[in-house]
C-alpha positions as CSV (number, residue, x, y, z in Angstrom):
1,X,0.2,0.2,-0.1
2,X,2.8,2.7,0.8
3,X,4.4,1.7,-2.6
4,X,0.9,2.4,-4.5
5,X,0.7,5.9,-2.6
6,X,4.1,6.4,-3.4
7,X,3.7,6.1,-7.2
8,X,1.3,8.5,-7.0
9,X,2.9,10.6,-5.5
10,X,5.4,10.8,-7.9
11,X,2.8,10.4,-11.2
12,X,1.3,13.7,-9.6
13,X,4.8,15.4,-9.1
14,X,5.4,14.7,-12.3
15,X,1.9,16.0,-13.6
16,X,2.3,19.1,-11.5
17,X,5.9,19.9,-13.4
18,X,4.1,19.1,-16.8
19,X,1.2,21.4,-16.1
20,X,4.1,23.8,-15.0
21,X,5.9,23.7,-18.4
22,X,2.8,23.9,-20.2
23,X,1.1,27.1,-18.3
24,X,5.4,28.6,-18.5
25,X,5.1,27.5,-22.4
26,X,1.7,29.5,-22.5
27,X,2.7,32.1,-20.7
28,X,6.0,32.6,-22.6
29,X,4.1,32.6,-26.1
30,X,1.2,35.2,-25.0
31,X,4.3,37.7,-24.4
32,X,5.3,37.3,-27.5
33,X,2.2,37.6,-29.2
34,X,1.9,40.5,-26.9
35,X,5.5,42.3,-27.7
36,X,4.8,41.5,-31.4
37,X,1.3,43.4,-31.6
38,X,3.0,46.4,-29.5
39,X,5.7,46.0,-32.4
40,X,3.6,46.6,-35.2
41,X,1.3,49.0,-33.6
42,X,4.4,51.3,-33.1
43,X,5.6,50.7,-36.6
44,X,2.2,52.0,-37.7
45,X,2.5,54.7,-35.2
46,X,6.5,55.6,-36.3
47,X,5.0,55.8,-40.4
48,X,2.2,57.6,-39.6
49,X,4.2,60.5,-37.3
50,X,7.0,60.6,-39.8
51,X,5.1,60.9,-42.7
52,X,3.2,63.5,-41.3
53,X,6.6,65.1,-40.3
54,X,8.0,65.0,-43.5
55,X,4.9,66.5,-45.3
56,X,6.0,69.5,-42.9
57,X,9.3,69.3,-43.4
58,X,8.9,69.6,-47.5
59,X,6.4,72.4,-47.0
60,X,9.0,74.1,-45.2
61,X,11.8,73.6,-48.2
62,X,9.8,74.4,-50.6
63,X,9.5,77.7,-49.0
64,X,13.6,79.0,-48.8
65,X,15.0,79.6,-52.0
66,X,17.9,76.9,-51.3
67,X,16.5,74.1,-50.3
68,X,17.7,72.0,-53.1
69,X,21.1,72.5,-52.4
70,X,21.3,71.8,-48.7
71,X,21.8,68.8,-46.0
72,X,18.7,70.0,-43.5
73,X,16.9,68.4,-40.3
74,X,14.0,69.7,-38.9
75,X,12.6,68.9,-35.0
76,X,8.5,68.8,-34.7
77,X,6.7,67.9,-31.7
78,X,3.6,65.8,-32.7
79,X,1.4,65.1,-29.8
80,X,4.2,63.5,-27.2
81,X,6.4,62.3,-29.6
82,X,9.4,64.6,-31.0
83,X,10.4,63.2,-34.6
84,X,14.0,64.7,-36.1
85,X,13.5,64.7,-39.9
86,X,16.6,64.6,-42.1
87,X,16.2,65.8,-45.5
88,X,18.9,64.9,-47.7
89,X,18.7,66.1,-51.3
90,X,19.9,63.5,-54.0
91,X,22.8,65.5,-55.3
92,X,24.8,65.1,-52.0
93,X,24.4,61.2,-52.4
94,X,26.9,59.1,-54.6
95,X,25.1,58.6,-58.3
96,X,25.2,54.9,-59.3
97,X,24.3,56.4,-62.7
98,X,26.9,59.2,-62.8
99,X,29.8,58.3,-60.5
100,X,32.7,57.5,-61.9
101,X,35.4,54.5,-61.1
102,X,37.6,56.2,-58.5
103,X,34.7,58.0,-56.2
104,X,33.0,54.3,-56.4
105,X,36.6,53.1,-55.3
106,X,36.2,55.0,-52.3
107,X,32.9,54.4,-51.8
108,X,33.8,50.8,-51.0
109,X,37.0,51.0,-49.5
110,X,36.0,53.9,-47.4
111,X,32.6,53.3,-46.0
112,X,32.4,49.5,-47.8
113,X,35.5,48.7,-45.3
114,X,36.6,46.7,-48.6
115,X,40.4,46.3,-49.3
116,X,41.5,48.8,-51.9
117,X,41.8,46.2,-55.0
118,X,38.7,44.7,-54.5
119,X,37.3,48.2,-54.0
120,X,38.6,49.1,-57.3
121,X,37.2,45.8,-59.0
122,X,33.9,46.6,-57.4
123,X,33.7,50.0,-58.8
124,X,35.3,48.8,-62.6
125,X,31.7,46.1,-62.4
126,X,29.7,48.6,-61.7
127,X,30.6,50.6,-64.5
128,X,30.6,47.6,-66.0
129,X,27.4,47.0,-65.5
130,X,25.4,50.1,-66.2
131,X,27.0,50.5,-70.0
132,X,25.2,49.8,-73.0
133,X,27.0,46.7,-74.8
134,X,29.5,46.3,-72.5
135,X,29.5,42.2,-72.1
136,X,33.1,41.2,-71.1
137,X,32.2,40.8,-67.8
138,X,29.0,38.3,-68.0
139,X,31.5,35.2,-68.7
140,X,32.5,36.2,-64.8
141,X,29.0,36.2,-63.4
142,X,28.6,32.4,-65.3
143,X,31.3,31.6,-63.7
144,X,30.5,32.6,-60.3
145,X,27.3,30.1,-60.8
146,X,24.9,33.5,-60.3
147,X,21.7,34.3,-62.1
148,X,22.1,37.6,-63.3
149,X,24.1,39.4,-65.7
150,X,25.4,42.8,-66.2
151,X,22.2,45.0,-67.3
152,X,23.8,47.8,-69.7
153,X,21.5,49.9,-68.3
154,X,20.9,52.2,-65.5
155,X,20.9,51.5,-61.8
156,X,16.9,51.7,-61.7
157,X,16.7,50.9,-57.5
158,X,19.7,51.3,-55.0
159,X,19.2,47.7,-54.4
160,X,20.1,47.0,-58.1
161,X,23.5,46.8,-56.6
162,X,22.8,43.4,-55.1
163,X,23.5,42.1,-58.8
164,X,26.9,43.5,-58.9
165,X,28.9,40.6,-58.6
166,X,31.2,40.3,-55.3
167,X,28.7,43.1,-53.7
168,X,27.1,40.9,-50.8
169,X,24.5,42.6,-48.4
170,X,26.6,43.0,-45.7
171,X,28.3,45.6,-48.0
172,X,25.1,47.2,-49.3
173,X,23.9,47.7,-45.5
174,X,26.9,49.8,-45.2
175,X,26.9,52.0,-48.1
176,X,23.5,52.0,-48.9
177,X,22.9,55.4,-46.9
178,X,25.5,57.2,-49.0
179,X,23.8,56.0,-52.6
180,X,21.1,57.0,-54.8
181,X,20.6,56.2,-58.7
182,X,19.3,60.3,-59.1
183,X,21.8,62.3,-57.7
184,X,22.8,63.9,-61.7
185,X,26.2,64.6,-60.9
186,X,29.4,62.5,-61.5
187,X,30.4,64.1,-58.2
188,X,29.3,64.9,-54.8
189,X,27.9,68.3,-53.6
190,X,29.1,69.0,-50.1
191,X,26.1,71.4,-48.9
192,X,24.0,68.4,-50.1
193,X,26.1,65.8,-48.8
194,X,25.3,64.5,-44.7
195,X,28.9,63.9,-42.6
196,X,28.8,60.2,-43.5
197,X,29.5,61.5,-47.3
198,X,31.8,64.6,-46.1
199,X,33.7,61.8,-44.5
200,X,33.8,60.1,-48.1
201,X,35.4,63.2,-49.2
202,X,37.6,64.5,-46.4
203,X,39.4,60.6,-47.2
204,X,38.5,58.7,-43.7
205,X,39.0,62.5,-41.7
206,X,35.5,61.7,-39.1
207,X,37.0,65.5,-37.7
208,X,37.1,67.3,-40.9
209,X,34.0,66.2,-41.9
210,X,31.8,66.5,-39.0
211,X,33.5,70.1,-38.3
212,X,32.8,70.7,-42.0
213,X,28.9,69.9,-41.6
214,X,29.3,71.7,-38.1
215,X,30.4,75.0,-39.9
216,X,27.9,75.2,-43.3
217,X,25.2,75.2,-41.1
218,X,26.6,78.6,-39.8
219,X,27.8,80.1,-42.1
220,X,27.2,79.8,-46.1
221,X,30.1,80.5,-47.7
222,X,31.9,77.5,-46.0
223,X,34.9,77.0,-47.4
224,X,35.1,73.1,-48.8
225,X,38.2,72.7,-50.6
226,X,39.8,70.5,-48.1
227,X,37.8,67.8,-49.5
228,X,38.9,66.0,-52.7
229,X,38.6,68.4,-55.7
230,X,38.1,65.0,-57.3
231,X,34.4,64.1,-56.3
232,X,33.4,67.5,-55.5
233,X,30.4,68.3,-58.1
234,X,26.9,66.8,-57.7
235,X,23.6,67.5,-59.4
236,X,20.8,69.6,-58.8
237,X,18.0,67.5,-59.4
238,X,14.9,68.5,-56.9
239,X,14.6,64.8,-55.6
240,X,14.8,64.2,-51.9
241,X,16.1,61.2,-49.4
242,X,13.7,62.3,-46.5
243,X,14.2,60.1,-43.1
244,X,11.8,60.6,-40.3
245,X,13.5,59.1,-36.8
246,X,10.5,59.0,-34.0
247,X,11.1,57.2,-30.6
248,X,8.4,55.2,-29.2
249,X,9.3,53.8,-25.9
250,X,12.3,52.7,-25.6
251,X,13.1,52.4,-28.9
252,X,13.9,54.0,-32.3
253,X,11.7,54.3,-35.7
254,X,12.9,55.6,-39.3
255,X,10.6,56.2,-41.4
256,X,13.0,57.0,-44.8
257,X,10.9,58.1,-48.1
258,X,12.0,59.4,-51.9
259,X,10.3,62.6,-53.0
260,X,11.0,64.5,-56.3
261,X,9.8,67.8,-55.5
262,X,9.6,69.3,-58.9
263,X,6.4,66.5,-60.2
264,X,3.2,66.8,-58.6
265,X,0.6,64.2,-58.4
266,X,-3.0,63.6,-60.3
267,X,-4.8,64.1,-57.0
268,X,-3.1,67.6,-56.8
269,X,0.0,67.4,-54.2
270,X,3.0,69.4,-55.2
271,X,5.5,67.2,-54.9
272,X,5.5,62.9,-55.7
273,X,6.2,60.2,-53.3
274,X,8.5,57.6,-55.6
275,X,9.5,55.2,-52.8
276,X,8.3,54.1,-49.5
277,X,10.6,51.9,-47.7
278,X,9.4,50.1,-44.3
279,X,9.7,51.3,-41.2
280,X,13.1,50.1,-39.5
281,X,12.7,50.0,-35.9
282,X,16.5,49.7,-34.0
C-alpha cells in the first residue's frame, strides 16, 4: 500500500511539473504575441508620425530658396512624440549611374570597408554593369554561378547594386545610405552631403567632416577646399531622401521616403513620393 501511495505521489508530481511547463510555455507565447502586437502598433504609429513630419519638412523646404542645395534637419513635436526629419538632396549622394570609377572605389574602400584592390574591382564592375554593349564581364558572372548578368543600362533602384558580382548584403548595408540612382551628377555637392558622405570626401577624416558639417550649418560660405576636389560636384535635381526618426518607448523607428519636388500628382499634391521604405526599428 505504501508503495502504491509513493507511485501515485510521483505521478502527481510529474503531472504538476508537466502542467507547470505547459503554463510557462503558454505564458511565454502570450508575452511574445503581446510584444509582437506592440511592435506592429509602434511601427504603424511611427509610419504615420514620420509621414506627417516629412510633409511638414517638405513645406519648409519649398519655402526656402536654397532648399534644393542644402542638407537640412528639422525638429517637430507631434502629440507627445519628438520627431527629427533629415532632408538629404540626391545631389549630396553618390549616383550609381553617374559616379566615376575613382569615387566608386573610394565608396567601397572607405565606407564599405573592403581592401583597395577589391574596391577597385567592384567599382569597375559597377561601370561595366551600367554600360550599354559592354558584355565582357558576363563570363565572370557565369563562372561564379549566379543567375543575373550585367544589365548594360542604368541602375533603377539602389538595391540593383546587389546584382553586381561581389556585392553582398553586408556591403550593401554599409553603403546604402550614401548612394542614389537619381543624383544627376558625377560628383557630390558638399552642401547637400551628410556627414558620412563628407567623411568619404575627406579621405576618411571624421573630425574634418564633422567640422565642415557644423560650419556649413552656420555659414553659407563654408570653405570646402579641404575635401577631395576630384569628387566635388553633384547634380541639382530636386530629389530628396527624407528620413523621419521617432522614439517610441525604448526603441527608435525610422521612416524613409524619396520625393521628387518637381513633379506633382493627379490628386493635386505639388510633389511626388516615388519610393517608401518600410519602417525600421532599432
